[in-house]
C-alpha positions as CSV (number, residue, x, y, z in Angstrom):
1,M,145.8,121.4,85.0
2,T,142.3,121.1,86.2
3,G,139.8,122.2,83.6
4,Q,142.3,122.3,80.8
5,R,142.0,119.9,77.9
6,A,145.0,118.5,76.0
7,T,145.1,119.9,72.5
8,T,146.8,119.0,69.2
9,T,148.1,121.7,66.9
10,L,146.9,121.3,63.3
11,W,147.6,123.3,60.2
12,R,145.3,123.9,57.2
13,P,146.6,125.3,53.8
14,T,143.8,127.3,52.3
15,G,142.9,129.6,49.5
16,P,141.3,133.1,49.8
17,E,137.7,131.9,49.3
18,E,137.9,129.5,52.2
19,L,139.7,132.0,54.4
20,D,137.0,134.5,53.8
21,L,134.4,132.0,55.1
22,V,136.6,131.3,58.2
23,R,136.7,135.0,58.8
24,E,132.9,135.2,58.5
25,L,132.8,132.4,61.2
26,N,134.8,134.7,63.5
27,W,137.9,132.5,63.2
28,R,136.3,129.8,65.2
29,A,135.2,127.2,62.6
30,W,135.7,125.7,59.2
31,P,132.9,126.2,56.6
32,P,130.9,123.2,55.4
33,R,132.5,121.2,52.6
34,L,131.3,121.6,49.0
35,P,129.6,118.5,47.5
36,E,132.8,117.6,45.7
37,Q,134.7,117.8,49.0
38,P,133.7,114.7,51.0
39,I,136.7,115.1,53.4
40,F,138.3,117.9,55.4
41,Y,142.1,117.5,55.5
42,P,143.9,119.3,58.2
43,V,147.6,118.5,58.3
44,L,150.0,117.7,61.2
45,D,153.2,119.4,59.8
46,E,153.6,123.1,59.2
47,D,156.2,122.6,56.4
48,Y,153.7,120.4,54.5
49,A,151.0,123.0,54.9
50,I,153.4,125.7,53.6
51,K,154.3,123.6,50.6
52,I,150.6,123.1,49.7
53,A,149.6,126.8,50.3
54,R,152.6,128.1,48.3
55,D,152.7,125.5,45.5
56,W,149.1,124.6,45.0
57,N,146.8,127.3,46.4
58,V,148.7,130.2,44.8
59,R,148.7,128.5,41.4
60,H,144.9,127.8,41.6
61,S,143.6,130.8,43.5
62,G,146.3,133.5,43.3
63,A,147.0,133.3,47.0
64,G,147.7,130.7,49.6
65,F,147.5,130.9,53.4
66,V,148.6,128.6,56.2
67,T,146.4,128.5,59.3
68,R,147.1,127.0,62.7
69,F,144.6,125.9,65.2
70,E,144.2,123.7,68.2
71,V,141.7,120.8,68.6
72,E,141.0,118.7,71.6
73,S,143.4,115.7,71.4
74,E,140.9,113.2,72.8
75,F,138.4,114.1,70.1
76,L,141.0,113.7,67.4
77,S,141.8,110.2,68.4
78,R,138.8,109.0,66.4
79,Y,140.7,110.0,63.2
80,P,143.7,107.9,62.4
81,V,146.7,109.8,61.0
82,Q,147.0,109.2,57.3
83,Q,150.5,109.2,55.7
84,A,149.9,110.8,52.3
85,G,153.4,110.5,51.0
86,G,156.7,111.0,52.9
87,R,157.1,110.7,56.6
88,T,156.1,114.3,57.3
89,I,153.1,114.3,54.9
90,L,150.6,113.5,57.5
91,E,146.9,114.4,57.4
92,L,143.7,113.7,59.2
93,W,140.8,112.7,57.1
94,V,137.6,114.1,58.7
95,P,134.4,113.2,56.8
96,A,132.4,116.2,55.8
97,A,129.5,115.0,57.9
98,D,131.7,115.3,61.0
99,L,132.9,118.8,60.4
100,E,130.3,120.5,62.7
101,D,131.4,118.2,65.5
102,F,135.0,118.8,64.6
103,N,134.5,122.6,64.8
104,A,132.9,122.3,68.2
105,H,136.2,120.8,69.5
106,I,138.4,123.6,68.2
107,I,140.0,125.5,71.1
108,G,140.6,129.2,70.6
109,E,140.8,130.9,67.2
110,I,142.1,129.8,63.8
111,Q,145.2,131.9,63.1
112,V,146.9,132.7,59.8
113,T,150.6,132.0,60.1
114,H,151.8,132.4,56.5
115,E,150.6,134.1,53.3
116,F,151.8,133.6,49.8
117,R,150.9,135.4,46.6
């Protein structure tokens, strides 16, 4: 596997506004956080991302989307996994100031896997 880096699959539940910004970034990066968003929260479990997109994003934005993307595993090791509830409610808490560096370690495109309205 010369030249290939190990990656970790992450999911991100998102609303239509954030998804539009990802589209503007050619599906390669997450937009900067707003001042009231000090942390970027990708999740490690697809079912958890579906629940947030369906139950929270739809209620607050009229639509919810689940995205999937790959990030270099070695880079992610700096962010301990946070258990935000049950055993499958796992998140990474990436400080907003780190997001540009985080984006530089995304491998491939951010893909929409589910849509809820």
